[in-house]
C-alpha positions as CSV (number, residue, x, y, z in Angstrom):
1,M,259.5,-6.5,40.6
2,R,258.2,-3.6,42.7
3,R,261.1,-4.0,45.2
4,L,263.6,-3.8,42.3
5,I,262.1,-0.7,40.9
6,T,262.0,0.9,44.4
7,E,265.7,0.1,44.9
8,L,266.7,1.4,41.5
9,Q,265.0,4.7,41.9
10,S,266.5,5.2,45.4
11,M,270.0,4.0,44.6
12,G,270.4,4.5,40.8
13,V,272.5,2.5,38.4
14,R,276.2,2.8,37.7
15,I,276.8,3.0,33.9
16,N,279.6,3.1,31.4
17,G,279.3,5.0,28.1
18,D,276.8,7.5,26.9
19,L,273.6,6.7,28.6
20,A,273.3,9.7,30.9
21,G,270.2,11.2,29.3
22,R,268.6,14.2,30.8
23,S,270.4,16.2,33.5
24,G,268.2,19.2,34.3
25,G,264.7,20.6,34.3
26,A,261.7,21.2,36.5
27,G,260.9,17.8,37.8
28,P,262.7,14.5,38.7
29,A,264.7,15.0,35.6
30,E,268.2,13.4,36.0
31,G,268.6,10.0,34.5
32,R,267.0,8.0,31.8
33,A,264.0,5.7,31.2
34,F,264.4,2.0,30.9
35,L,261.9,-0.9,30.4
36,I,261.8,-3.7,32.9
37,N,259.4,-6.3,31.7
38,R,257.9,-3.6,29.6
39,I,257.3,-1.3,32.6
40,P,258.9,2.2,32.1
41,V,261.2,3.1,34.9
42,S,263.1,6.4,35.2
43,I,266.4,5.6,36.9
44,P,269.1,8.0,38.3
45,L,272.4,7.5,36.5
46,T,274.8,10.4,37.1
47,A,273.9,12.0,40.5
48,N,276.5,11.9,43.2
49,F,274.9,9.2,45.2
50,V,274.8,6.7,42.3
51,S,278.5,6.0,42.6
52,R,277.7,4.0,45.8
53,S,274.9,2.0,44.2
54,P,275.2,-1.8,44.1
55,Y,273.5,-1.8,40.7
56,S,275.4,-1.7,37.4
57,L,274.7,-2.4,33.7
58,K,276.6,-4.7,31.3
59,D,275.9,-4.9,27.6
60,S,273.7,-7.8,26.6
61,P,275.0,-9.4,23.4
62,S,271.6,-10.9,22.7
63,S,269.5,-7.8,22.3
64,D,269.7,-4.3,20.7
65,Q,269.3,-1.5,23.3
66,G,269.4,-4.2,26.0
67,F,271.5,-4.7,29.1
68,D,272.0,-7.1,31.9
69,L,271.3,-5.6,35.3
70,Y,273.7,-6.6,38.1
71,K,273.5,-6.2,41.8
72,D,277.0,-6.4,43.1
73,R,278.2,-9.4,41.1
74,N,274.9,-11.1,40.7
75,R,272.8,-10.8,37.5
76,V,269.3,-9.6,38.5
77,D,267.4,-9.2,35.2
78,S,267.5,-7.9,31.7
79,I,266.7,-4.3,31.1
80,R,266.2,-2.2,28.0
81,V,266.8,1.4,27.5
82,V,264.0,3.4,26.0
83,P,265.6,4.4,22.7
84,E,266.0,8.0,21.7
85,P,262.9,9.0,19.8
86,Q,263.0,9.7,16.1
87,F,261.5,13.2,16.4
88,Y,264.7,14.3,18.2
89,Q,266.3,14.4,14.8
90,Q,264.0,17.0,13.4
91,T,264.1,20.8,13.6
92,T,261.6,23.6,13.2
93,K,261.6,25.8,10.1
94,D,263.6,28.4,12.0
95,G,266.2,25.8,13.0
96,I,265.3,24.9,16.6
97,P,265.8,21.2,17.4
98,Y,262.6,19.5,18.4
99,R,264.3,18.2,21.5
100,Q,264.7,21.7,22.8
101,I,260.9,22.2,22.6
102,A,259.7,18.9,24.1
103,L,261.1,15.6,25.5
104,L,260.1,12.0,25.7
105,H,259.3,10.9,29.3
106,G,258.8,7.3,30.1
107,K,257.9,5.3,27.0
108,D,255.1,7.3,25.4
109,C,254.7,10.7,27.2
110,L,255.8,14.0,25.6
111,A,256.6,16.7,28.2
112,T,257.8,20.3,28.2
113,T,258.1,23.4,30.3
114,V,256.3,26.0,28.1
115,L,257.7,29.0,29.9
116,Q,261.2,28.1,31.1
117,R,261.6,31.2,33.4
118,C,260.0,31.4,36.8
119,V,259.4,34.6,38.8
120,H,260.4,32.8,42.0
121,W,264.0,32.3,40.7
122,K,264.2,36.1,40.2
123,T,262.9,36.8,43.7
124,G,265.1,34.2,45.4
125,N,262.1,32.1,46.5
126,R,262.5,29.2,44.1
127,C,261.8,25.6,45.1
128,H,265.0,24.0,46.2
129,F,264.5,20.8,44.2
130,C,263.8,22.7,40.9
131,A,266.3,23.3,38.1
132,T,264.0,24.7,35.5
133,E,266.2,27.8,34.7
134,A,269.4,25.8,35.0
135,S,268.5,23.8,31.9
136,L,267.8,27.1,30.1
137,S,271.2,28.5,31.1
138,A,272.8,25.3,29.8
139,K,271.1,25.9,26.4
140,Q,269.2,22.6,26.6
141,T,266.0,24.3,25.9
142,I,264.5,27.7,24.9
143,A,262.8,30.2,27.1
144,R,259.3,30.3,25.5
145,K,257.8,27.6,23.3
146,T,255.1,28.9,21.0
147,P,251.8,27.1,20.4
148,V,252.8,26.5,16.8
149,Q,256.1,24.9,17.8
150,L,254.4,22.7,20.4
151,A,251.7,21.5,18.0
152,E,254.3,20.7,15.4
153,V,256.4,18.7,17.7
154,A,253.4,16.9,19.3
155,R,252.2,15.8,15.9
156,A,255.6,14.6,14.8
157,A,256.1,12.7,18.1
158,K,252.7,11.0,17.7
159,E,253.4,10.0,14.1
160,T,257.0,8.8,14.4
161,D,257.2,7.6,18.0
162,G,253.7,6.7,19.1
163,I,253.4,9.4,21.7
164,T,250.0,9.0,23.4
165,H,249.7,11.9,25.8
166,M,251.5,15.2,26.7
167,V,252.4,17.2,29.8
168,L,252.6,21.0,29.7
169,T,254.1,22.8,32.7
170,S,255.4,26.3,33.2
171,G,257.5,28.5,35.4
172,T,255.3,30.9,37.4
173,G,254.6,34.1,35.5
174,D,254.9,37.7,36.7
175,P,252.3,38.3,38.0
176,S,251.6,34.8,39.3
177,G,248.8,33.1,37.4
178,S,249.4,35.0,34.2
179,E,250.9,31.8,32.6
180,I,247.5,30.1,32.6
181,A,246.1,31.9,29.6
182,Y,249.2,31.1,27.6
183,L,249.1,27.4,28.6
184,A,245.5,27.3,27.5
185,E,246.5,28.8,24.1
186,C,249.2,26.1,23.8
187,V,246.7,23.3,24.7
188,R,244.3,24.4,22.0
189,A,247.1,24.2,19.4
190,V,248.2,20.8,20.5
191,K,244.7,19.4,20.6
192,T,243.9,20.7,17.2
193,C,247.1,19.5,15.5
194,A,247.9,16.2,17.4
195,G,244.6,15.3,19.1
196,I,246.3,13.7,22.1
197,P,245.2,13.9,25.7
198,V,247.0,16.8,27.6
199,Q,247.8,17.4,31.2
200,V,248.7,20.9,32.4
201,Q,250.6,21.5,35.7
202,I,250.1,24.8,37.5
203,A,250.3,26.4,40.9
204,P,246.8,27.1,42.4
205,P,245.9,30.5,41.1
206,E,244.5,33.1,43.5
207,D,241.4,33.3,41.3
208,L,240.4,29.6,41.0
209,M,238.1,30.4,38.1
210,R,241.2,30.8,36.0
211,M,241.3,27.0,35.9
212,D,238.1,27.1,33.9
213,E,240.2,28.6,31.0
214,L,242.1,25.3,30.9
215,A,239.0,23.2,30.9
216,D,237.5,25.3,28.1
217,A,240.8,24.8,26.1
218,G,240.3,21.0,26.2
219,V,242.8,20.1,29.0
220,D,242.1,16.4,30.0
221,A,244.0,16.3,33.4
222,L,245.5,18.8,35.8
223,G,248.5,18.7,38.1
224,I,248.5,20.9,41.2
225,H,251.6,19.9,43.1
226,I,252.0,20.6,46.8
227,E,255.2,18.4,47.2
228,S,255.0,18.0,51.0
229,F,252.3,18.0,53.7
230,D,254.9,18.8,56.3
231,F,254.6,22.6,56.3
232,N,257.8,23.1,58.3
233,V,259.7,21.3,55.5
234,L,257.7,23.0,52.8
235,S,258.5,26.5,54.3
236,R,262.1,25.7,54.0
237,V,262.3,24.0,50.5
238,A,259.4,25.6,48.7
239,P,258.4,28.8,50.6
240,I,255.9,30.1,48.0
241,K,254.0,26.8,48.1
242,A,253.9,27.0,51.9
243,K,252.7,30.6,51.7
244,I,249.8,29.5,49.5
245,G,248.5,27.4,52.4
246,L,246.7,24.1,52.6
247,D,243.3,25.7,52.7
248,H,243.8,27.3,49.3
249,Y,245.3,24.1,47.8
250,E,242.2,22.2,49.0
251,K,239.9,24.7,47.3
252,A,241.9,24.4,44.1
253,W,241.9,20.6,44.2
254,K,238.1,20.5,44.8
255,H,237.4,23.0,42.0
256,A,239.7,21.0,39.7
257,V,238.0,17.8,40.4
258,E,234.6,19.4,39.6
259,L,236.1,20.6,36.3
260,F,238.2,17.6,35.2
261,G,236.8,14.7,37.2
262,V,237.8,12.2,39.9
263,N,241.3,10.7,39.2
264,Q,242.1,13.4,36.5
265,V,243.7,15.7,39.1
266,S,247.0,14.8,40.7
267,S,249.6,16.2,43.0
268,F,253.3,15.3,43.4
269,I,254.4,14.3,46.9
270,I,258.2,14.2,47.1
271,A,259.6,11.8,49.7
272,G,263.0,12.7,51.1
273,L,262.7,16.5,51.7
274,G,263.1,16.0,55.4
275,E,259.6,15.0,56.4
276,D,258.4,12.2,58.7
277,P,257.2,9.5,56.2
278,A,253.9,9.3,58.1
279,T,253.0,12.7,56.7
280,I,253.2,11.3,53.2
281,A,250.5,8.7,54.0
282,W,248.5,11.4,55.8
283,G,248.8,13.6,52.7
284,G,248.1,10.7,50.3
285,E,244.8,10.0,52.1
286,Y,244.0,13.7,52.2
287,L,244.3,13.9,48.4
288,A,242.7,10.6,47.5
289,D,239.7,11.4,49.6
290,L,239.2,14.5,47.4
291,G,239.5,12.4,44.2
292,V,243.1,13.7,43.6
293,Y,245.8,11.1,42.7
294,P,248.8,11.4,45.1
295,F,251.8,10.8,42.8
296,V,254.5,9.8,45.4
297,V,258.0,10.0,44.1
298,P,261.4,9.7,45.8
299,L,263.5,12.9,45.8
300,R,265.5,13.0,42.6
301,P,268.5,15.4,43.1
302,V,268.8,17.4,39.9
303,P,272.1,19.1,38.8
304,G,271.6,22.9,39.0
305,S,269.1,22.7,41.9
306,E,269.8,23.4,45.5
307,F,269.4,19.7,46.2
308,T,272.2,18.7,43.9
309,H,274.1,16.7,46.6
310,A,271.0,15.3,48.3
311,V,270.3,11.6,48.6
312,P,266.9,9.9,48.0
313,P,265.2,8.0,50.8
314,H,266.3,4.4,51.6
315,P,264.3,1.8,49.7
316,D,262.9,0.4,52.9
317,I,261.3,3.8,53.7
318,M,259.9,4.1,50.2
319,A,258.5,0.6,50.3
320,R,256.6,1.4,53.5
321,V,255.3,4.6,52.0
322,Y,254.2,2.9,48.7
323,D,252.4,0.1,50.6
324,A,250.5,2.7,52.7
325,V,249.6,4.9,49.7
326,A,248.7,1.9,47.5
327,Q,246.2,0.7,50.2
328,I,244.7,4.2,50.4
329,L,244.2,4.3,46.6
330,K,242.5,0.9,46.8
331,E,240.1,2.1,49.5
332,K,239.4,5.3,47.7
333,G,238.9,3.9,44.2
334,L,241.7,5.7,42.4
335,G,244.3,4.2,40.0
336,M,246.8,5.3,37.3
337,G,245.0,3.2,34.7
338,K,242.1,5.6,34.7
339,I,244.2,8.7,34.2
340,K,244.0,10.3,30.8
341,A,247.3,12.2,30.7
342,G,250.3,13.3,32.7
343,C,253.1,12.2,35.0
344,A,250.9,9.8,37.0
345,R,249.7,8.1,33.8
346,C,253.3,7.8,32.6
347,G,254.3,6.4,36.1
348,A,258.1,6.1,35.2
349,C,259.3,8.3,38.1
350,S,257.6,6.3,40.8
351,A,257.3,2.7,41.9
352,L,253.8,3.4,43.2
353,P,252.1,1.9,40.1
354,A,253.8,-1.4,40.8
355,Y,252.4,-1.5,44.3
356,Q,248.8,-0.6,43.4
357,T,246.1,-3.3,43.2
358,E,242.5,-3.2,42.0
359,S,240.1,-1.0,43.9
360,S,238.1,-2.5,46.7
361,V,234.5,-3.5,46.1
362,F,233.5,-1.0,48.8
363,T,235.1,2.4,48.8
364,C,234.4,5.3,51.1
365,H,235.3,9.0,50.8
366,S,234.0,12.5,50.8
367,A,231.3,13.4,48.3
368,R,233.6,14.6,45.5
369,N,231.1,16.3,43.2
370,Q,227.6,17.5,42.8
371,M,226.3,14.1,41.7
372,E,227.6,12.3,44.8
373,R,226.2,15.0,47.1
374,C,222.8,14.6,45.5
375,E,223.0,10.9,45.9
376,A,223.8,11.3,49.6
377,F,220.8,13.6,50.1
378,R,218.6,11.2,48.1
379,I,219.5,8.3,50.4
380,R,219.0,10.4,53.5
381,D,215.5,11.4,52.3
382,Q,214.7,7.8,51.5
383,V,215.6,6.6,55.0
384,F,214.7,9.5,57.4
385,V,211.7,11.0,55.6
386,R,210.1,8.2,53.6
387,E,210.9,5.1,55.6
388,Q,211.2,6.3,59.2
389,G,209.1,9.4,59.1
390,L,211.6,11.3,61.4
391,F,211.1,14.4,59.4
392,E,207.9,15.6,57.7
393,S,209.4,16.9,54.4
394,T,213.2,17.0,54.5
395,D,216.0,16.1,56.8
396,R,218.2,18.9,55.5
397,D,219.3,21.5,58.1
398,E,221.7,24.3,58.9
399,H,224.6,21.9,59.5
400,D,224.7,20.5,55.9
401,Q,226.4,23.6,54.4
402,N,229.6,23.2,56.5
403,A,229.5,19.5,57.1
404,I,231.8,16.9,55.5
405,H,229.5,14.5,53.6
406,L,231.0,11.0,53.3
407,V,229.7,8.4,50.9
408,A,230.1,4.6,50.7
409,K,230.1,3.1,47.2
410,Q,229.8,-0.4,45.9
411,D,231.3,-0.9,42.4
412,G,231.0,2.8,41.9
413,R,227.4,3.2,43.0
414,V,226.7,5.4,46.1
415,I,224.8,3.2,48.6
416,G,225.2,5.0,51.9
417,T,226.2,8.3,53.6
418,V,227.1,9.9,56.9
419,R,228.0,13.5,57.8
420,V,230.3,15.1,60.3
421,F,230.6,18.7,61.4
422,Q,232.2,20.8,64.1
423,E,230.0,21.3,67.2
424,T,231.4,24.8,67.5
425,P,233.6,26.3,64.8
426,G,237.3,26.3,65.7
427,K,236.8,23.8,68.6
428,D,238.0,20.2,68.8
429,R,234.5,18.7,69.3
430,W,232.8,17.1,66.3
431,V,229.3,15.6,65.8
432,G,228.3,12.8,63.5
433,G,224.9,12.0,62.1
434,R,222.6,11.2,59.3
435,L,224.0,7.7,58.9
436,A,221.9,6.1,56.1
437,V,222.4,3.1,53.9
438,E,220.1,2.0,51.1
439,K,217.7,-0.8,52.2
440,D,219.2,-3.5,49.8
441,F,222.7,-2.9,51.1
442,R,222.1,-2.9,54.9
443,S,223.4,-6.5,55.2
444,T,226.8,-5.4,53.8
445,S,229.7,-3.7,55.7
446,A,228.7,-0.3,54.3
447,G,227.5,1.1,57.7
448,S,230.6,0.1,59.6
449,I,232.8,1.4,56.8
450,L,231.1,4.8,57.0
451,V,231.4,5.0,60.8
452,K,235.1,4.1,60.8
453,E,235.8,6.6,58.0
454,A,233.9,9.3,60.0
455,M,236.1,8.5,63.1
456,K,239.3,8.7,61.0
457,R,238.2,11.9,59.3
458,V,237.4,13.9,62.4
459,K,240.7,12.7,64.1
460,K,242.6,14.0,61.1
461,K,240.9,17.3,61.6
462,G,242.1,17.5,65.2
463,C,239.0,16.3,66.9
464,K,239.3,15.2,70.6
465,I,235.6,14.5,71.3
466,F,233.4,12.9,68.7
467,T,229.7,12.4,69.6
468,A,226.4,11.4,67.9
469,Y,222.8,10.7,68.9
470,I,222.2,7.0,68.1
471,Q,218.8,5.5,67.5
472,E,218.1,2.8,70.1
473,P,218.1,-0.2,67.8
474,N,221.6,0.8,66.5
475,I,223.2,1.1,69.9
476,P,224.7,-2.4,69.9
477,F,226.2,-1.8,66.5
478,F,228.0,1.3,67.8
479,L,229.2,-0.4,71.0
480,K,231.0,-3.0,68.8
481,L,232.7,-0.1,67.0
482,G,234.1,1.3,70.2
483,W,231.5,3.9,71.1
484,S,230.4,4.5,74.7
485,P,227.1,5.9,76.1
486,L,227.2,9.4,77.5
487,S,223.6,9.7,78.7
488,P,220.5,7.6,79.2
489,V,218.2,6.8,76.2
490,E,215.9,9.8,75.6
491,K,213.6,11.2,73.0
492,H,215.4,12.9,70.1
493,F,213.3,13.9,67.0
494,G,210.5,12.0,68.7
495,R,212.3,8.7,68.8
496,P,214.5,7.0,71.5
497,H,218.2,7.9,71.0
498,Q,221.3,7.7,73.1
499,K,224.1,10.2,73.0
500,M,227.4,8.3,72.5
501,Q,231.1,9.1,72.1
502,A,233.6,7.4,69.8
503,D,237.0,6.0,71.1
504,L,239.3,7.8,68.6
505,N,242.2,5.8,69.9
506,R,240.8,2.9,67.9
507,V,241.6,4.7,64.7
508,P,244.6,2.9,63.1
509,K,247.8,4.7,62.3
510,E,248.4,5.2,58.5
511,I,252.0,4.0,58.4
C-alpha cells in the first residue's frame, strides 16, 4: 500500500471527466483527495507530468463515488473519491460561498489561507512553489476572511461533514509578523463557535514571543515550515526563508515546542526542489530531535506558481526518503497519531504516514523542554553526587548553559542522560561527559544509545575531534563503541579516568 501511495503522488492519475478538484493555493494544492482502504491520499490529476502517468481511473459500476485504479492495463485496486462536502453548497449572509472561505483537505480537515495576499509577492521574493495569490486572481477565494466567516464555516463543516480539525495559514503581512495577531483573533472565533482543534502555520517572527499570542488564543498545533535544509536550494526557491536562517528557525521551533508540546509543532520539507535527498533525512532528524514533526512531501507543481512545469521526485527516491524519515520518527518517539491538528494529522499530501511504525521502546533525543532538562539533572545528581561522591553538592558547572543535553527514555520515561559541548566556541572540537543512567536501567542498552547519539550529534555539528574523560571501569565499554585512548589513566575529579577519542567514521549515514 505504501508503495502505491508513493507512486500515485509522484506520478499522478490520468482522469476523464470532472474530477480535477483544486488547482491553486499556498500548499501542495493541485489534485483531489481519494480514499484507498480508507486512507486519505491527495493525488495530482491535471499537472503537466500526469499525462505520462501509467495510472488511470475507470468507473466502478459497483460503488457510488468509486473507481477502479489501473496501472497500464492492469487493475490495481479500488479507489473512492472523497465526495464534495455539503457545506460547499452554503453561502454567508452577504452571499459569499463557503468554499471561498475554507476548503476540505483530506477526509476531515478544514483549511484556509486567512490573508490571501503576501508581501513577498509584492516585493518579488515569493516562494517559487507558492500560488497563494494566483487563486485570488482566479476568484477562487477572497482576500481576507473574517473571524465571523471562519467560525460560521467551521461550525457548518463540523455539523454537516464531520470536520474534526482546522488549519489556518496566511500570507506574510506588511510588516512581517503583523498577521499573527489577526490569526489569533480568528482562532478564538473558531474555537468558540466550533470547538475543534486548530493548527496555525506561520513564518518564524522576529520577536518569538509573538507566538505566545497564538497559544493564548487556544491554538493546538503550530506549523513553521522551512521547506528545505539545503540552503543553496532554499536561497533560490524561497529567498526570504533562507534569509531568516537556520539559527532563527531553530529558536522558533524550540520556543514553539515549549508552548505547544512535543509532536504539536511541524515543518514541511518538500522533496524535489533540487536538493540532495540526504539533506531531507538530515533535516528530518534535526527537526525530530527538537520534538518537531518533519512532514515530508513530494513537490506538487501548482498552476500559477513558478514551478508549474516541474516534476515530482521519482517514487524510488521518495521511498528511500520516507524509509529514512520513518526510522528517525520511530527512534525519536514522534508520530502523526499524536498530532492534534494540521497537515501532518491529515496526512493526505504525503506517504510518510504509511511508512511509519510504532515508536521504539527506547528513544534518544535532546532534552526538549524544562521537565526533561530537570530529569537529566536529577539523574546526574543521583549518580555523580549521591552514589559516587565525585562532587560534594552538585555536578552542575559552567558548561551546562551552552551544552546539548541528550536524554534516553524508556516508554516515555527519562532514564539516562549525557551532554556534549564545544571545547572552544567556533572550533571543530567537542567534549562529551556526564553520562549517567538510573541504577535500575544500567543493564539495558540506554548507555550505548546515548553515546552513539552523542557521536552522531557532534558529527552533524561539524565536529572533527570528539573526546571525553572516561572513568576507568567504563573504558572497555567505550572501546567496544570505537573510542581510543589518548593518554594514560590519571586522576580526574579524584578518580582514575582516561581521556579517549571517538571514531566518528563509525557514525552511519542517514540515507
